[in-house]
DOGUDO-288519 format. One record per residue (C-alpha): residue number from 1; residue in three letters; chain; x, y, z. Coordinates in steps of 0.25 Angstrom, whole numbers, padded with zeros to 4 digits. Each point is the difference from the previous one (the first is absolute). Last residue first. Layout:
[NUM,ALA,A,[X,Y,Z]]
...
END
This chain:
[550,UNK,A,[0437,-0030,0074]]
[549,UNK,A,[0013,0010,-0001]]
[548,UNK,A,[0009,-0002,-0013]]
[547,UNK,A,[0013,0005,0003]]
[546,UNK,A,[0008,0003,-0013]]
[545,UNK,A,[0016,0001,0000]]
[544,UNK,A,[0010,0004,-0008]]
[543,UNK,A,[0014,-0004,-0004]]
[542,UNK,A,[0009,0006,-0010]]
[541,UNK,A,[0009,-0011,-0001]]
[540,UNK,A,[0015,0002,0006]]
[539,UNK,A,[0011,-0011,-0003]]
[538,UNK,A,[0010,-0007,0007]]
[537,UNK,A,[-0011,-0013,0001]]
[536,UNK,A,[-0004,-0006,0013]]
[535,UNK,A,[0008,0014,0008]]
[534,UNK,A,[-0006,0007,-0009]]
[533,UNK,A,[-0014,-0007,0000]]
[532,UNK,A,[0000,0001,0015]]
[531,UNK,A,[0005,0015,0000]]
[530,UNK,A,[-0012,0003,-0010]]
[529,UNK,A,[-0010,-0009,0007]]
[528,UNK,A,[0003,0005,0014]]
[527,UNK,A,[-0001,0017,-0005]]
[526,UNK,A,[-0013,-0002,-0008]]
[525,UNK,A,[-0008,-0008,0012]]
[524,UNK,A,[0004,0010,0010]]
[523,UNK,A,[-0006,0012,-0009]]
[522,UNK,A,[-0011,-0008,-0004]]
[521,UNK,A,[-0004,-0002,0016]]
[520,UNK,A,[0002,0013,0006]]
[519,UNK,A,[-0014,0005,-0004]]
[518,UNK,A,[-0004,-0010,0007]]
[517,UNK,A,[0002,0006,0013]]
[516,UNK,A,[0008,-0010,0011]]
[515,UNK,A,[-0006,-0010,0008]]
[514,UNK,A,[0014,-0006,0002]]
[513,UNK,A,[-0005,-0015,0000]]
[512,UNK,A,[-0006,0003,-0013]]
[511,UNK,A,[0010,0010,-0006]]
[510,UNK,A,[0008,-0013,0002]]
[509,UNK,A,[-0006,-0010,-0005]]
[508,UNK,A,[-0004,0008,-0012]]
[507,UNK,A,[0016,0001,-0002]]
[506,UNK,A,[0003,-0016,0003]]
[505,UNK,A,[-0010,-0002,-0011]]
[504,UNK,A,[0005,0008,-0010]]
[503,UNK,A,[0014,-0007,0003]]
[502,UNK,A,[-0006,-0014,-0003]]
[501,UNK,A,[-0006,0004,-0013]]
[500,UNK,A,[0013,0005,-0003]]
[499,UNK,A,[0007,-0015,0002]]
[498,UNK,A,[-0010,-0007,-0005]]
[497,UNK,A,[0004,0011,-0013]]
[496,UNK,A,[0013,-0004,0001]]
[495,UNK,A,[-0004,-0017,0000]]
[494,UNK,A,[-0008,0004,-0014]]
[493,UNK,A,[0013,0006,-0007]]
[492,UNK,A,[0002,-0010,-0013]]
[491,UNK,A,[-0016,0002,-0002]]
[490,UNK,A,[-0001,0014,0002]]
[489,UNK,A,[0013,0004,-0008]]
[488,UNK,A,[0004,0013,0007]]
[487,UNK,A,[-0001,0015,0000]]
[486,UNK,A,[-0005,0005,-0015]]
[485,UNK,A,[-0014,-0003,0008]]
[484,UNK,A,[-0004,-0002,0010]]
[483,UNK,A,[-0013,-0007,0009]]
[482,UNK,A,[-0002,-0003,0014]]
[481,UNK,A,[-0013,-0005,0006]]
[480,UNK,A,[-0001,-0001,0015]]
[479,UNK,A,[-0007,-0012,0005]]
[478,UNK,A,[-0015,-0001,0005]]
[477,UNK,A,[-0004,0011,0008]]
[476,UNK,A,[0009,0006,0009]]
[475,UNK,A,[-0005,0003,0014]]
[474,UNK,A,[-0002,0016,0004]]
[473,UNK,A,[-0013,-0006,0008]]
[472,UNK,A,[-0012,0013,-0005]]
[471,UNK,A,[0007,0002,-0014]]
[470,UNK,A,[0006,-0013,-0005]]
[469,UNK,A,[0009,0000,-0006]]
[468,UNK,A,[0004,-0002,-0016]]
[467,UNK,A,[0014,0002,-0004]]
[466,UNK,A,[0005,0002,-0015]]
[465,UNK,A,[0017,0003,0000]]
[464,UNK,A,[0004,0003,-0014]]
[463,UNK,A,[0015,-0002,-0006]]
[462,UNK,A,[0005,0009,-0009]]
[461,UNK,A,[0011,-0002,-0009]]
[460,UNK,A,[0015,0005,0004]]
[459,UNK,A,[0007,0006,-0014]]
[458,UNK,A,[-0013,0005,-0006]]
[457,UNK,A,[-0010,0002,0010]]
[456,UNK,A,[0013,0006,0009]]
[455,UNK,A,[0001,0012,-0013]]
[454,UNK,A,[-0014,0000,-0001]]
[453,UNK,A,[-0004,0004,0014]]
[452,UNK,A,[0011,0010,-0001]]
[451,UNK,A,[-0005,0009,-0011]]
[450,UNK,A,[-0014,-0002,0004]]
[449,UNK,A,[0004,0007,0015]]
[448,UNK,A,[0007,0012,-0009]]
[447,UNK,A,[-0012,0003,-0006]]
[446,UNK,A,[-0008,-0002,0012]]
[445,UNK,A,[0008,0010,0005]]
[444,UNK,A,[0000,0006,0016]]
[443,UNK,A,[0015,-0006,0002]]
[442,UNK,A,[0001,-0014,-0002]]
[441,UNK,A,[-0002,-0016,0000]]
[440,UNK,A,[0004,-0001,0016]]
[439,UNK,A,[-0009,0011,0005]]
[438,UNK,A,[0001,0015,-0003]]
[437,UNK,A,[-0013,0010,0002]]
[436,UNK,A,[-0001,0014,-0005]]
[435,UNK,A,[-0012,0007,0006]]
[434,UNK,A,[0000,0011,-0009]]
[433,UNK,A,[0003,0014,0001]]
[432,UNK,A,[-0010,0011,-0007]]
[431,UNK,A,[0005,0014,-0001]]
[430,UNK,A,[-0007,0011,0009]]
[429,UNK,A,[-0002,0016,-0002]]
[428,UNK,A,[-0007,0008,0006]]
[427,UNK,A,[0007,0002,0015]]
[426,UNK,A,[0006,0013,-0004]]
[425,UNK,A,[0007,0006,0013]]
[424,UNK,A,[0002,0015,0005]]
[423,UNK,A,[0012,0006,0008]]
[422,UNK,A,[0005,0010,-0009]]
[421,UNK,A,[0013,-0011,-0004]]
[420,UNK,A,[-0011,-0010,-0006]]
[419,UNK,A,[-0003,-0015,0005]]
[418,UNK,A,[-0005,-0009,-0010]]
[417,UNK,A,[-0006,-0011,0006]]
[416,UNK,A,[-0001,-0010,-0011]]
[415,UNK,A,[-0010,-0013,0002]]
[414,UNK,A,[0002,-0013,-0004]]
[413,UNK,A,[0000,-0007,0015]]
[412,UNK,A,[-0009,0009,0007]]
[411,UNK,A,[0001,0013,0007]]
[410,UNK,A,[0000,0005,0014]]
[409,UNK,A,[0004,0013,0003]]
[408,UNK,A,[0001,0008,0011]]
[407,UNK,A,[0001,0014,-0002]]
[406,UNK,A,[-0015,0003,-0005]]
[405,UNK,A,[-0005,-0006,0017]]
[404,UNK,A,[0008,0013,0005]]
[403,UNK,A,[0010,-0007,0010]]
[402,UNK,A,[0001,0004,0013]]
[401,UNK,A,[0006,-0012,0008]]
[400,UNK,A,[-0013,-0006,0002]]
[399,UNK,A,[-0002,0001,-0014]]
[398,UNK,A,[0013,-0008,-0002]]
[397,UNK,A,[-0007,-0010,0008]]
[396,UNK,A,[-0011,-0003,-0008]]
[395,UNK,A,[0007,0000,-0013]]
[394,UNK,A,[0007,-0011,0007]]
[393,UNK,A,[-0012,-0008,0001]]
[392,UNK,A,[-0004,0003,-0013]]
[391,UNK,A,[0012,-0007,-0006]]
[390,UNK,A,[0000,-0010,0009]]
[389,UNK,A,[-0015,-0004,-0004]]
[388,UNK,A,[0006,0004,-0014]]
[387,UNK,A,[0010,-0013,-0001]]
[386,UNK,A,[0014,0006,0006]]
[385,UNK,A,[0013,0001,-0007]]
[384,UNK,A,[-0003,0017,-0001]]
[383,UNK,A,[-0004,0011,0005]]
[382,UNK,A,[0000,0013,-0006]]
[381,UNK,A,[0001,0013,0008]]
[380,UNK,A,[0003,0014,-0005]]
[379,UNK,A,[0006,0012,0005]]
[378,UNK,A,[0009,-0007,0007]]
[377,UNK,A,[0005,0002,0015]]
[376,UNK,A,[0012,-0012,0001]]
[375,UNK,A,[0000,-0001,0014]]
[374,UNK,A,[-0013,0000,0003]]
[373,UNK,A,[-0004,-0008,-0011]]
[372,UNK,A,[0009,-0011,0005]]
[371,UNK,A,[-0003,0001,0015]]
[370,UNK,A,[-0016,-0001,-0006]]
[369,UNK,A,[0005,-0014,-0008]]
[368,UNK,A,[0007,-0006,0011]]
[367,UNK,A,[-0011,0004,0011]]
[366,UNK,A,[-0009,-0007,-0009]]
[365,UNK,A,[0007,-0012,-0002]]
[364,UNK,A,[0013,-0002,-0009]]
[363,UNK,A,[0003,-0012,-0006]]
[362,UNK,A,[0009,-0013,0002]]
[361,UNK,A,[-0011,-0006,0008]]
[360,UNK,A,[0003,-0007,0014]]
[359,UNK,A,[-0001,-0015,-0001]]
[358,UNK,A,[-0003,-0010,0015]]
[357,UNK,A,[-0003,0010,0006]]
[356,UNK,A,[-0015,-0003,0000]]
[355,UNK,A,[0000,-0016,0002]]
[354,UNK,A,[-0015,-0005,-0004]]
[353,UNK,A,[-0001,0007,-0014]]
[352,UNK,A,[0015,0002,0000]]
[351,UNK,A,[0004,-0014,-0002]]
[350,UNK,A,[0006,-0010,0010]]
[349,UNK,A,[-0002,-0014,-0005]]
[348,UNK,A,[0003,-0012,0008]]
[347,UNK,A,[0001,-0015,-0012]]
[346,UNK,A,[-0005,-0012,0003]]
[345,UNK,A,[-0007,-0003,-0013]]
[344,UNK,A,[-0011,0005,0000]]
[343,UNK,A,[0006,0014,0006]]
[342,UNK,A,[0008,0002,-0010]]
[341,UNK,A,[-0013,-0003,-0012]]
[340,UNK,A,[-0008,0011,0009]]
[339,UNK,A,[0011,0010,-0001]]
[338,UNK,A,[0002,-0003,-0014]]
[337,UNK,A,[-0016,0000,-0005]]
[336,UNK,A,[0000,0015,0008]]
[335,UNK,A,[0012,0003,-0009]]
[334,UNK,A,[-0006,-0002,-0013]]
[333,UNK,A,[-0015,0005,0005]]
[332,UNK,A,[0008,0014,0004]]
[331,UNK,A,[0008,0001,-0013]]
[330,UNK,A,[-0011,0010,-0004]]
[329,UNK,A,[0006,0013,0006]]
[328,UNK,A,[0016,-0001,0003]]
[327,UNK,A,[-0001,-0008,0014]]
[326,UNK,A,[0012,0007,0010]]
[325,UNK,A,[0010,-0007,0002]]
[324,UNK,A,[0009,-0009,0013]]
[323,UNK,A,[-0008,-0014,-0002]]
[322,UNK,A,[0005,-0008,0010]]
[321,UNK,A,[0001,-0013,-0001]]
[320,UNK,A,[0004,-0009,0011]]
[319,UNK,A,[0005,-0014,-0001]]
[318,UNK,A,[-0005,-0012,0013]]
[317,UNK,A,[-0007,-0010,-0009]]
[316,UNK,A,[0008,0002,-0013]]
[315,UNK,A,[-0006,0006,-0014]]
[314,UNK,A,[0011,-0008,-0011]]
[313,UNK,A,[0011,0006,-0010]]
[312,UNK,A,[0003,-0008,-0010]]
[311,UNK,A,[-0012,0007,-0007]]
[310,UNK,A,[-0012,-0004,-0006]]
[309,UNK,A,[-0007,-0003,0015]]
[308,UNK,A,[-0010,0012,-0006]]
[307,UNK,A,[0004,0007,0012]]
[306,UNK,A,[0015,0000,-0004]]
[305,UNK,A,[-0004,0004,-0013]]
[304,UNK,A,[-0007,0011,0005]]
[303,UNK,A,[0011,0004,0006]]
[302,UNK,A,[0008,0000,-0011]]
[301,UNK,A,[-0009,0008,-0010]]
[300,UNK,A,[-0006,-0009,-0009]]
[299,UNK,A,[-0014,0008,0002]]
[298,UNK,A,[0002,0013,0008]]
[297,UNK,A,[-0003,0000,0015]]
[296,UNK,A,[0004,0013,0003]]
[295,UNK,A,[0011,-0002,0008]]
[294,UNK,A,[0006,-0011,-0011]]
[293,UNK,A,[0015,0001,0001]]
[292,UNK,A,[0006,-0007,0013]]
[291,UNK,A,[0011,0003,0011]]
[290,UNK,A,[0000,-0013,0009]]
[289,UNK,A,[0007,0000,0014]]
[288,UNK,A,[0007,-0013,0005]]
[287,UNK,A,[0007,-0005,0014]]
[286,UNK,A,[-0015,-0005,0004]]
[285,UNK,A,[-0002,-0009,-0012]]
[284,UNK,A,[0013,-0007,0004]]
[283,UNK,A,[0011,0000,-0012]]
[282,UNK,A,[0004,-0009,-0010]]
[281,UNK,A,[-0012,0002,-0010]]
[280,UNK,A,[0006,0017,-0001]]
[279,UNK,A,[0009,-0006,-0007]]
[278,UNK,A,[-0008,-0004,-0011]]
[277,UNK,A,[-0009,0014,0001]]
[276,UNK,A,[0014,0008,-0003]]
[275,UNK,A,[0007,0005,0014]]
[274,UNK,A,[0001,0017,0006]]
[273,UNK,A,[0008,0002,0012]]
[272,UNK,A,[0014,-0005,-0007]]
[271,UNK,A,[-0001,0011,-0010]]
[270,UNK,A,[0001,0011,0013]]
[269,UNK,A,[-0008,0011,0000]]
[268,UNK,A,[0002,0013,-0004]]
[267,UNK,A,[-0015,0005,-0011]]
[266,UNK,A,[0001,0013,-0007]]
[265,UNK,A,[0014,-0005,-0004]]
[264,UNK,A,[-0003,0000,-0016]]
[263,UNK,A,[0002,-0016,-0001]]
[262,UNK,A,[-0008,-0002,0015]]
[261,UNK,A,[-0010,0009,-0005]]
[260,UNK,A,[0001,-0007,-0014]]
[259,UNK,A,[-0002,-0014,0008]]
[258,UNK,A,[-0012,0006,0006]]
[257,UNK,A,[-0007,0003,-0012]]
[256,UNK,A,[0004,-0012,-0009]]
[255,UNK,A,[-0004,-0010,0012]]
[254,UNK,A,[-0013,0007,0003]]
[253,UNK,A,[-0005,0001,-0014]]
[252,UNK,A,[0005,-0015,-0002]]
[251,UNK,A,[-0009,-0005,0011]]
[250,UNK,A,[0006,-0007,0010]]
[249,UNK,A,[0012,0007,0010]]
[248,UNK,A,[0003,-0009,0010]]
[247,UNK,A,[0009,0006,0013]]
[246,UNK,A,[0004,-0007,0012]]
[245,UNK,A,[-0003,0002,0012]]
[244,UNK,A,[0010,0004,0015]]
[243,UNK,A,[-0010,0008,0005]]
[242,UNK,A,[0007,0013,-0003]]
[241,UNK,A,[0002,-0003,-0012]]
[240,UNK,A,[-0015,-0003,-0004]]
[239,UNK,A,[-0003,0014,0008]]
[238,UNK,A,[0009,0007,-0008]]
[237,UNK,A,[-0006,-0008,-0014]]
[236,UNK,A,[-0013,0003,0004]]
[235,UNK,A,[0003,0015,0000]]
[234,UNK,A,[0007,0001,-0013]]
[233,UNK,A,[-0012,-0008,-0006]]
[232,UNK,A,[-0008,0012,0004]]
[231,UNK,A,[0011,0010,-0005]]
[230,UNK,A,[0001,-0008,-0013]]
[229,UNK,A,[-0015,0002,-0003]]
[228,UNK,A,[0002,-0003,-0017]]
[227,UNK,A,[-0006,-0015,0003]]
[226,UNK,A,[-0011,0006,0006]]
[225,UNK,A,[-0003,-0008,0012]]
[224,UNK,A,[0001,-0015,0005]]
[223,UNK,A,[0007,-0004,0013]]
[222,UNK,A,[0000,-0016,0003]]
[221,UNK,A,[0004,-0003,0016]]
[220,UNK,A,[0005,-0016,-0002]]
[219,UNK,A,[-0004,-0006,0014]]
[218,UNK,A,[-0002,0003,0014]]
[217,UNK,A,[-0004,0015,-0005]]
[216,UNK,A,[-0003,0008,0014]]
[215,UNK,A,[0013,0007,0000]]
[214,UNK,A,[0000,0003,-0015]]
[213,UNK,A,[-0013,0007,0000]]
[212,UNK,A,[0004,0010,0013]]
[211,UNK,A,[0013,0002,-0007]]
[210,UNK,A,[-0008,0002,-0012]]
[209,UNK,A,[-0008,0011,0005]]
[208,UNK,A,[0008,0008,0009]]
[207,UNK,A,[0010,0003,-0013]]
[206,UNK,A,[-0013,0004,-0009]]
[205,UNK,A,[0000,0012,0009]]
[204,UNK,A,[0012,0006,-0009]]
[203,UNK,A,[-0010,0000,-0012]]
[202,UNK,A,[-0004,0014,0006]]
[201,UNK,A,[-0015,0001,0005]]
[200,UNK,A,[-0006,0009,-0009]]
[199,UNK,A,[-0004,0012,0004]]
[198,UNK,A,[-0016,0003,0006]]
[197,UNK,A,[-0014,-0004,-0006]]
[196,UNK,A,[0000,-0007,-0012]]
[195,UNK,A,[-0009,0007,-0010]]
[194,UNK,A,[0011,0005,-0010]]
[193,UNK,A,[0007,-0015,0000]]
[192,UNK,A,[0001,-0002,-0016]]
[191,UNK,A,[0002,0016,-0001]]
[190,UNK,A,[0014,0003,-0006]]
[189,UNK,A,[0003,0013,-0003]]
[188,UNK,A,[0001,0009,-0014]]
[187,UNK,A,[0002,0013,0006]]
[186,UNK,A,[-0001,0013,-0010]]
[185,UNK,A,[0005,0013,-0002]]
[184,UNK,A,[0011,0001,0012]]
[183,UNK,A,[0006,0013,0004]]
[182,UNK,A,[0014,-0003,0006]]
[181,UNK,A,[-0002,0002,0013]]
[180,UNK,A,[-0008,-0016,0000]]
[179,UNK,A,[0016,-0002,-0008]]
[178,UNK,A,[0004,0002,0013]]
[177,UNK,A,[-0011,-0006,0010]]
[176,UNK,A,[0004,-0014,-0009]]
[175,UNK,A,[0015,0001,0005]]
[174,UNK,A,[-0003,0003,0013]]
[173,UNK,A,[-0009,-0013,-0001]]
[172,UNK,A,[0011,-0008,-0004]]
[171,UNK,A,[-0007,-0013,0000]]
[170,UNK,A,[0009,-0011,0010]]
[169,UNK,A,[0012,-0006,-0006]]
[168,UNK,A,[0001,-0014,-0006]]
[167,UNK,A,[-0004,-0014,0005]]
[166,UNK,A,[-0010,-0004,0015]]
[165,UNK,A,[-0005,0015,-0001]]
[164,UNK,A,[-0002,0008,0011]]
[163,UNK,A,[-0006,0013,-0003]]
[162,UNK,A,[-0010,-0006,-0011]]
[161,UNK,A,[-0007,0011,-0006]]
[160,UNK,A,[-0008,-0008,-0008]]
[159,UNK,A,[0001,-0003,-0016]]
[158,UNK,A,[-0006,-0003,-0014]]
[157,UNK,A,[0002,0011,-0011]]
[156,UNK,A,[0001,0013,0004]]
[155,UNK,A,[0003,0007,-0013]]
[154,UNK,A,[0005,0017,0003]]
[153,UNK,A,[-0005,0007,-0011]]
[152,UNK,A,[0008,0015,0001]]
[151,UNK,A,[-0004,0011,-0010]]
[150,UNK,A,[-0004,0003,-0013]]
[149,UNK,A,[0012,-0002,-0009]]
[148,UNK,A,[0001,-0012,0008]]
[147,UNK,A,[0008,-0005,0012]]
[146,UNK,A,[-0002,-0013,0003]]
[145,UNK,A,[0003,-0004,0015]]
[144,UNK,A,[-0001,-0016,0002]]
[143,UNK,A,[-0002,-0009,0010]]
[142,UNK,A,[0008,-0010,0000]]
[141,UNK,A,[-0002,-0014,0006]]
[140,UNK,A,[0015,-0006,0004]]
[139,UNK,A,[-0002,-0014,0007]]
[138,UNK,A,[-0014,-0005,0001]]
[137,UNK,A,[-0013,0000,0010]]
[136,UNK,A,[0001,0015,-0002]]
[135,UNK,A,[0010,0013,0007]]
[134,UNK,A,[0004,0011,-0010]]
[133,UNK,A,[0012,0003,-0007]]
[132,UNK,A,[-0003,0014,-0007]]
[131,UNK,A,[0004,0001,-0015]]
[130,UNK,A,[0002,0012,-0009]]
[129,UNK,A,[-0006,0002,-0015]]
[128,UNK,A,[0004,0011,-0008]]
[127,UNK,A,[-0013,0002,-0012]]
[126,UNK,A,[0000,0005,-0011]]
[125,UNK,A,[0010,-0009,-0008]]
[124,UNK,A,[0003,-0011,0009]]
[123,UNK,A,[0010,0007,0009]]
[122,UNK,A,[0003,-0008,0013]]
[121,UNK,A,[0005,0004,0014]]
[120,UNK,A,[0008,-0009,0011]]
[119,UNK,A,[-0004,0003,0014]]
[118,UNK,A,[-0005,-0014,0005]]
[117,UNK,A,[0004,-0009,-0010]]
[116,UNK,A,[0000,-0006,-0015]]
[115,UNK,A,[0004,-0010,-0010]]
[114,UNK,A,[-0001,0000,-0014]]
[113,UNK,A,[-0004,-0013,-0006]]
[112,UNK,A,[-0002,0001,-0017]]
[111,UNK,A,[-0008,-0013,-0002]]
[110,UNK,A,[0003,-0016,-0003]]
[109,UNK,A,[-0008,-0011,-0005]]
[108,UNK,A,[-0001,-0013,0001]]
[107,UNK,A,[-0014,-0001,0006]]
[106,UNK,A,[0006,-0009,0015]]
[105,UNK,A,[0012,0012,-0003]]
[104,UNK,A,[-0012,0013,0002]]
[103,UNK,A,[-0005,-0006,0014]]
[102,UNK,A,[0015,-0001,0006]]
[101,UNK,A,[0003,0014,-0006]]
[100,UNK,A,[-0013,0006,0006]]
[99,UNK,A,[0003,-0007,0014]]
[98,UNK,A,[0015,0007,-0001]]
[97,UNK,A,[-0007,0013,-0006]]
[96,UNK,A,[-0008,0001,0014]]
[95,UNK,A,[0013,-0004,0007]]
[94,UNK,A,[0010,0009,-0005]]
[93,UNK,A,[-0010,0012,0000]]
[92,UNK,A,[-0007,0006,-0013]]
[91,UNK,A,[0001,0004,-0013]]
[90,UNK,A,[-0005,-0008,-0012]]
[89,UNK,A,[0007,0007,-0014]]
[88,UNK,A,[-0008,-0002,-0014]]
[87,UNK,A,[0002,-0014,-0009]]
[86,UNK,A,[-0011,0000,-0006]]
[85,UNK,A,[-0016,0003,0001]]
[84,UNK,A,[-0005,-0014,-0005]]
[83,UNK,A,[0012,-0006,0006]]
[82,UNK,A,[-0001,0006,0016]]
[81,UNK,A,[-0014,-0003,0003]]
[80,UNK,A,[-0002,-0012,-0002]]
[79,UNK,A,[0014,-0004,0012]]
[78,UNK,A,[-0005,0012,0007]]
[77,UNK,A,[-0012,-0003,0002]]
[76,UNK,A,[0006,-0007,0016]]
[75,UNK,A,[0006,0014,0003]]
[74,UNK,A,[-0011,0007,0009]]
[73,UNK,A,[-0010,-0013,0004]]
[72,UNK,A,[0012,-0007,0001]]
[71,UNK,A,[0007,0007,0009]]
[70,UNK,A,[0014,0006,-0001]]
[69,UNK,A,[-0004,0015,0003]]
[68,UNK,A,[-0002,0013,-0006]]
[67,UNK,A,[0004,-0003,-0014]]
[66,UNK,A,[0003,0010,-0009]]
[65,UNK,A,[-0001,-0002,-0015]]
[64,UNK,A,[0006,0009,-0011]]
[63,UNK,A,[0000,0010,-0009]]
[62,UNK,A,[-0013,-0002,-0008]]
[61,UNK,A,[-0003,0012,-0011]]
[60,UNK,A,[0006,-0010,-0011]]
[59,UNK,A,[-0010,-0011,0004]]
[58,UNK,A,[-0013,0009,-0002]]
[57,UNK,A,[-0008,-0007,-0009]]
[56,UNK,A,[-0002,-0013,0006]]
[55,UNK,A,[0001,0007,0017]]
[54,UNK,A,[-0014,-0001,0001]]
[53,UNK,A,[-0002,-0013,-0005]]
[52,UNK,A,[0007,-0004,0011]]
[51,UNK,A,[-0010,-0010,0009]]
[50,UNK,A,[0006,-0003,0011]]
[49,UNK,A,[0002,-0015,0005]]
[48,UNK,A,[-0008,-0012,0006]]
[47,UNK,A,[0004,-0013,0004]]
[46,UNK,A,[-0003,-0013,-0002]]
[45,UNK,A,[-0013,-0002,-0007]]
[44,UNK,A,[-0006,-0013,-0001]]
[43,UNK,A,[-0012,0004,0005]]
[42,UNK,A,[-0002,0014,0001]]
[41,UNK,A,[-0012,-0001,0008]]
[40,UNK,A,[0006,0000,0014]]
[39,UNK,A,[0007,0011,-0004]]
[38,UNK,A,[0015,0002,-0006]]
[37,UNK,A,[0010,0007,0008]]
[36,UNK,A,[0007,0013,-0004]]
[35,UNK,A,[0014,0001,-0005]]
[34,UNK,A,[0009,0012,0003]]
[33,UNK,A,[0009,0009,-0009]]
[32,UNK,A,[0004,0012,0008]]
[31,UNK,A,[0001,0014,-0002]]
[30,UNK,A,[-0001,0005,-0015]]
[29,UNK,A,[0006,0013,-0006]]
[28,UNK,A,[-0005,0008,-0013]]
[27,UNK,A,[0006,0013,-0006]]
[26,UNK,A,[-0001,0010,-0008]]
[25,UNK,A,[-0015,0003,0000]]
[24,UNK,A,[0000,-0002,0014]]
[23,UNK,A,[-0004,-0014,0006]]
[22,UNK,A,[0000,-0010,0013]]
[21,UNK,A,[-0002,-0014,-0001]]
[20,UNK,A,[-0003,-0009,0010]]
[19,UNK,A,[-0001,-0015,0001]]
[18,UNK,A,[-0005,-0008,0012]]
[17,UNK,A,[-0007,-0014,-0003]]
[16,UNK,A,[-0005,-0001,0015]]
[15,UNK,A,[-0007,0007,0010]]
[14,UNK,A,[-0012,0007,-0011]]
[13,UNK,A,[-0008,0013,-0001]]
[12,UNK,A,[0012,0004,-0004]]
[11,UNK,A,[0012,-0008,-0002]]
[10,UNK,A,[0001,-0003,-0015]]
[9,UNK,A,[0002,0007,-0013]]
[8,UNK,A,[0000,0010,0008]]
[7,UNK,A,[-0001,0015,-0006]]
[6,UNK,A,[0009,0012,0006]]
[5,UNK,A,[0000,0012,-0012]]
[4,UNK,A,[0007,0013,0003]]
[3,UNK,A,[-0002,0014,-0006]]
[2,UNK,A,[0006,0013,-0002]]
[1,UNK,A,[-0010,0009,-0008]]
END
C-alpha cells in the first residue's frame, strides 16, 4: 500500500532548528534546514544544527531542499548540512535564496540555487510542489502544497494573516481555499502562538509606535530588532527620514541584510540617507537614528559591545533604545542585563515588558491558525515550529473546531509518521536524533576538534591564563599567572605578558562593575586575550583560561 513518511530532524516540539523530511519509497524532499540556539548549560556552544544521520544512507533518494523563508532557524544550517549531502538543488524565493547565498559564501561553499515564486510548480520524483506566498515578518515567505502518491500535504511554516503587510502582498486566502477544495490529506502548521487569542496584529501597526517613540527622543534614536527583520527596519527608516534623521547601520548582520535589501530593491531609500559611523560623529545626536544588531543580548554583538564600552559608539544621556523584538527563550537574562546597563549609562529604553505595542509577532495567533484550518479542511493536523505546550494548545484549538483527537498528531523529533493512502497512521518507528553542537572549533565531532587543536598547537602554541578570584567579592587574589608553550620565549617577552595581565584585570573589572553572570567570564577573557596576542604578535595561540574561586 502506498505511503508517505514525515520525519522531523528538528521542528517538532521546538521553535528553532527546523528541518522536515518527506519520504516515499523512491524519493525524499527536505523542507528547511535551520539552526537552533544553545541553552545556558551548553557553555561555549555557538549554535545547534539538525542531526542528519537518518539521511546518510539515503542520499541517492534526496531530490532537493525547499526553503520556506529566509530566517536563520530555517536556512542557517545549510552551510553545515549541504557539504555532507552533496550539491543538491536548493529551491526558495528570491529573498530567501539571497540570504542563503550570503550565509554559504561565508563558508566558501556554493549550491545549486533555483528561484521559485507563487504559482510555480516543481516536479521532484514522487513530489509535485506548488507555492503560495504568505505574510510573515520577512518578505516572500512560502507555504508549500506538496502533492504525493497518497494526497496533498500542506506545509505551513511561519505565517500570519496580515491584510496590510509592510512589504509584499497580502496572503491570497482565495488561493488557499482552492487548495482546500482539492482535498488535503495533512496540514503541517505553525503553532507558536496557539495560546494567544484573536488575530496577530499587522506589522504596519509599528509605524505609529516608531512615530511616537522618535518624537520623544532628544538624542540618538536606537532601534534593535532581529537582523533579518527588514520590514521592521523599513518602518524605522521611513519615520527617521520623515523627521530628517540620518541612518547609521551598526553591526555586521544588520549592515549585510540592509545593504542586500537595498541592492535587490526590497528597500528603496537614497544613498545619502545613510552614514558610516565615522561620518555620524560630525552630526548632532538629535539628527541620528542607529539600527543596531544584538536584540537578543548576544555576547559580542554590536549592542552588547556598545553597552560594555568596547565600541566606538557610547551610550549618552538623551539616547533612546527601542527593543522591537520578542525574547528568544533563554535569552531573557542577557537582554535584561543590557537594559539595566543602558539605563545606568543614562539611556532611555522602550521594550515589550513596559510598552505593549513595541513589537508585533510574525506568527499567527489562534484565530489565524483556525482560519487556515477552516480554509484547508485537512484530514490530519500536525503542529510544527512550537514547543510542546504550543502543540497542545493547537490540539485544543483544533478539537474546538470538531477534529477528533486521533487526527491531531503531536510527535517528537525523530518520530516517523507514516501515512497510508487508506487513512491509517503508523507511529511505531522512531529514529535517534541527537543534539549536534557547533562551536568555534568544530561541529559535534571530537575527532575534528582534536585535530584542529593539534594544528593550532603545532603552529601557534598555547597560552594558559590562571586567575584566582575571591568567591564572595569577585576580587582578584594575587596576580594572574600566564603560562606559554610554543608561543613566545618568556624571558624576552616579559613586557608582553605584563600587558596581557593588565588586559585580564580590565576584563575582570568590567564584569565586576557590570554585575554580569559569572558563567560569561571565561569566554570574554578568552576573546580578549586572542585579540590582544594577535594584535601584538600576529599569531593566534590556543587560549585556555582557568578561573579558580576561593
